[in-house]
C-alpha positions, 0 to 999 in steps of 0.5 A, spaced: 367 304 281 372 309 277 379 312 276 383 317 278 389 320 276 395 321 281 398 328 279 402 330 284 406 325 290 399 329 294 393 331 290 390 326 285 383 327 282 377 322 282 371 321 276 366 316 282 359 312 281 354 311 286 349 306 287 343 306 293 338 302 291 334 303 298 326 300 300 320 306 299 315 301 304 308 303 306 306 303 314 300 299 313 298 294 308 302 294 302 309 293 306 314 295 300 312 299 294 317 300 290 324 302 289 328 308 289 333 308 284 339 313 286 345 314 281 350 319 282 357 321 279 362 325 282 368 328 279 373 329 286 380 332 289 382 327 294 388 329 298 393 322 300 400 322 306 403 318 305 408 314 310 414 309 311 415 307 304 408 310 301 405 302 304 400 306 309 397 312 304 392 316 310 388 320 304 381 325 304 376 328 298 371 332 297 368 332 290 361 335 287 357 331 281 349 329 280 345 325 282 339 322 277 334 318 281 328 313 280 322 309 281 322 302 279 320 296 281 312 298 283 310 291 287 302 293 287 298 298 282 293 300 286 298 305 289 302 310 285 308 313 288 312 319 285 319 321 286 323 323 279 328 327 278 335 329 277 340 335 282 347 336 284 350 332 289 357 333 294 361 328 297 366 328 303 371 322 305 377 320 310 379 313 309 387 309 308 391 305 303 395 299 304 399 296 299 401 290 298 404 290 291 407 296 288 401 295 283 394 294 287 392 296 295 387 294 299 384 300 303 377 303 308 373 309 308 368 313 311 364 316 306 358 322 306 354 323 300 350 329 300 344 331 297 338 336 297 330 334 298 327 332 292 319 333 293 315 325 292 308 324 291 304 317 294 298 315 290 293 311 293 289 309 287 283 306 293 281 312 296 284 317 291 289 320 297 294 323 296 300 324 299 305 329 298 312 329 302 319 329 301 325 324 302 333 327 301 337 320 301 343 324 305 347 319 307 353 315 311 356 309 307 361 305 310 366 302 305 373 297 304 376 299 296 381 297 292 385 300 288 389 297 280 395 301 277 395 298 271 403 298 268 410 302 272 409 308 273 415 312 269 421 315 274 423 322 277 427 325 270 420 322 266 425 319 262 424 312 262 420 306 266 422 306 273 425 299 275 423 298 283 417 303 283 417 304 291 409 304 292 404 310 293 410 315 293 410 317 285 408 322 283 403 321 276 400 314 276 392 312 273 388 307 278 382 305 277 379 303 284 372 298 286 367 299 292 364 296 296 358 296 303 354 300 307 349 305 307 346 309 313 341 313 311 340 320 315 332 322 313 327 315 311 322 320 310 318 319 303 310 322 305 305 320 310 306 315 313 311 312 307 318 311 309 325 310 303 330 306 307 335 300 306 332 293 304 332 290 310 336 295 314 333 295 322 337 301 324 334 308 325 335 314 321 339 319 325 334 323 331 329 319 329 326 313 335 323 307 335 
């Protein structure tokens, strides 16, 4: 979810919140150990290139933000999983909007979320074994979205409300948006024989082999 503001025909800014929650899983008998929650907030600059009457709008964005990571929903008291922390984060995306009406657009995008690695630990209380490692949640997401532009755009001279909007050709417009889709994590290592991957995922991380 997020909000944005187009301050010219081509440039705008966005504030976006994103959350993922991959499963932390053991290769052994324990199976799923916990969920690894990541909540990130990004401030981004977006460049738009309205085409034709402005109904179809390719765009790209880049931004920087902050992420909070926490272990939750542990499934067994016999294994303690650690990896909490907060980090800087970045995002890059390419996508498009298609206006269904003057104030509603739908679209799709490919968006990368970039994070540094966080130190992790897995402690088996039965054996006393400590496994140390690191986890990196950098991922690529394929997303669909909807944007809603409240109110009517102002006229070009700023003196009143424009009677007929021409989709995304107006210079100044606020909007709200929501996204949904799937993430592919590039690295699923967590520590020892423990991995972190999207729930139900059968996709191997980039560069890995079965």
